[in-house]
N, C-alpha and C positions, 0 to 999 in steps of 0.2 A: 453549440458543440455539435461536431459532425456524428461522432460516436460517443456514448456517455462513457464507455469504458474505454476509449481511446484506441479501439480496434486491436488487433492481433500483435503482440509484443515482437513475435519473430515470423512474420507472414511466409507462407509458404503455399504451393499449389499441390500439396499432397492429397491424394485419394486414396482410399483403403477400403477394407471390407466394411469397416463402419461408416464409411461416407467421407465427407470433406472434414479433414481435421485441420483446425486452425490455432490449436494451442491456447496458451494462457493470454489474456489481454494486457494491454500496457498498464491497466489500473492494478491488476493483481500482480504483475512485476514490481511495480514501484512500491505497492504495499508490503511485498516480500522483502524486498531491500531496505524499506524503512523499518519493518519488525525486525530484522537482523540488528539492524542499529539501536533501537530500542531494548532488545535483549542483552546486547553487548555492553549498554551503557545504563541499565536498569538500576545498579547499585549506585551510580555516580549522578544520576539525574537531579537528585537533590530536591524531589518534591516532598512538599511539607504540608501538614494539615493546618486547620486553624489554631491548634495549640502547639505548633512548632515542631510537631514530631515527625520523623520520617515516615511517609507512606510507601508501602509496597504495591506494585501494580499487579493486578490479577490478569488472567491470560484474556479474559474478554475485554478487559479495559485495553491493554495492549494492542490487541487486534483492531479495536474499533479507532483507537489513535493513528495505527498505520493506514487504515483505509481513509481516515479523515484527511490525512497529509497526502496520499495518494490523489484523492479527489481535486485538493487544493492544487497539487502539480498540475494535474490534467487542466484545470480550469486556467491556470497561468499558461500553460503550453498553448492552448487554445487561443488565448487572448493576445498573444504576442504578434507584433506588426510584420 
């Protein structure tokens, strides 16, 4: 992969008092969008434990899921012909 984070999500040539500002990465952008979907559908995800009881996802688990999906999306994006 050329850039593990996908590069900047919204590239620009802005420079300022703090130096070159590139903004969020594509990885972060994808993760934010995915996390929004996870949060919106958390009650309807239907995740069950081994006993068949509904499982609530904590913030850390949801965040890890979002980045795992984001990284998978970047891998597929890089692999396309």
